[in-house]
C-alpha positions, 0 to 999 in steps of 0.5 A: 248394158242397155242397147235399146235407145229411143230417137224420139224427141232428139234435138240439137243441144246447140246450133250446128253450122247453118242448122236452125231446126233438127228434131226427130219425131216418132211416127209409131210408138212401138219397139223393134230390133230394126228402126226406120228414119224417114226424111221429107224433101219439102213440106207444103204447109206448117204444122205440128204433124206435117212431117209425120203426115207425109209418111203416115202409110210407111210401115217398114218397122214397128219403130219409125221416126221422121226428121223434122228439120229446117221447116221454113226452108222446106215450106219455101221449096214446097210452095215454089215447086207447087207454083211451078207445077200448077202454072205449067212452065212452058214446054220450051222451057222444059225442053231446054232444061232436059236437053241442055247440059251446060249449067252456065245457061242458068245464069244466061236465061231469065228463068221464072223466079220460082225456079230460082227460088227452088234452086237456091233452097237446094243449093243452100249449105244447110242441107249438107250440115243437116246430113253431117249432123245426122251422121253424128247422131247415128255414129253416136248410136243414139238409136242403140246397137241396132240397124237403121233404115234411112228413106227420103225423097228429093232434098231428104234423099240429099240429106241422107246421101251427105250423111252417108258420105260423112259416115264413110270418113269414120272408122266406126261407121260399119254395122249401123245402116241396113237399107237406104231408099233414095227417091228423086235424089238431087245428088251426083250419080258418080260411081265412085261416091256410090261405091263409097256409101255402099261399103257402109250399107248392109242391105240395099241402096234403092235409087228411084228416078224419073228420067223426065223430071225437068225440074230436078234437072234444073235444080241440080244444074243450077248448083253443079256442072255435073250432068249425071243426076241420080234422081233422073237416071240409073246409077251405074256401078258395075262392081256393086250389087247392092244398088237397085235402080227403079224407073218411076217415069210411069208414075212421076209426071212432075217432081211434086209427085214424090210427095203427093204419090209417096205411098204409091212410089213406096209400093213400087220400090218394094217398101212396105206400106199400110192400106190407104183409105179416106183420110180427110179428117185423119187424126195423127194421134189415132194413126199412132195408136193404130200403128201400135195395134198393128205391131203383131202383123210384123214377122218377128223372125224377119226382124231378128234376121235383120238385127243379127246380120248387123253384127259380125259376132253371132254371140254379141247379136244374141246377147243384145237380142236377149237384153232387148227382149228383157227390156220389152218384158219389163216395160210391159209389166210396168204398163200393167201396174200403171193401169192398175 
């Protein structure tokens, strides 16, 4: 039995609900006992490598992927956010958004069109469908019998949250998710819901928030009467020690910073990243090659510990580990023969 599968190139076989685009692309080409899936909240331009480009410094594992989904909607959201940040919405509007707890006010005031556009993208039911589709992919063990870490910002964090909520309804949901990192998440901070998702996460759930993110407050209030938002404050769940809150207010000056300062944010919350450098002419193929060259930088013992902790049965973990190592060895021999 082979446990090590690849998520790379995964596509929906048929359209699911309101989803039009759902493809998993590699950030690196290495193999690992622990893989990572990153999910963007928006993009600011179209392009083959635009999703991979956002996560180019992520270095949590030798095997990392990014979810390419609904790029047309994400471009619309990115441009709306960029416009709002660049034109500097008046202080009076920001103050109202920060202080008002009534979602009904959204329909009573003539808000800027870009604000309403951003809100409509977040409120679209397809992002819930994307989360549910991702849950099906993970529950099917498309990545093999290995732990996977999920990390996302803004709408990407919302997709992950809905994915986890969908997984909690299934008996086969355990032993799949290792860590979860949610940054600027437009989701409820309800202790009940966070307690639910904590039960299926083996490691930590990181909530990165900015309490002065007026745009996130508007976007979320436009779609929900709930005032407590995970992306604008700590999640309080007294009975759950897995949840770790990080106040990013010193770093985040506007919601757009979750994308433009992503690498700095990852460092602050303890996520491993590669050193930064001038990338004005960066080639993504070159990045992929460099990621593979750097595979030896990883602590193999640490990866094996993460892997083993995802299994309740130690013998089962060792069996899977041995088969994985054997597969890697056979692939290396095959590569050598091909080079000859």
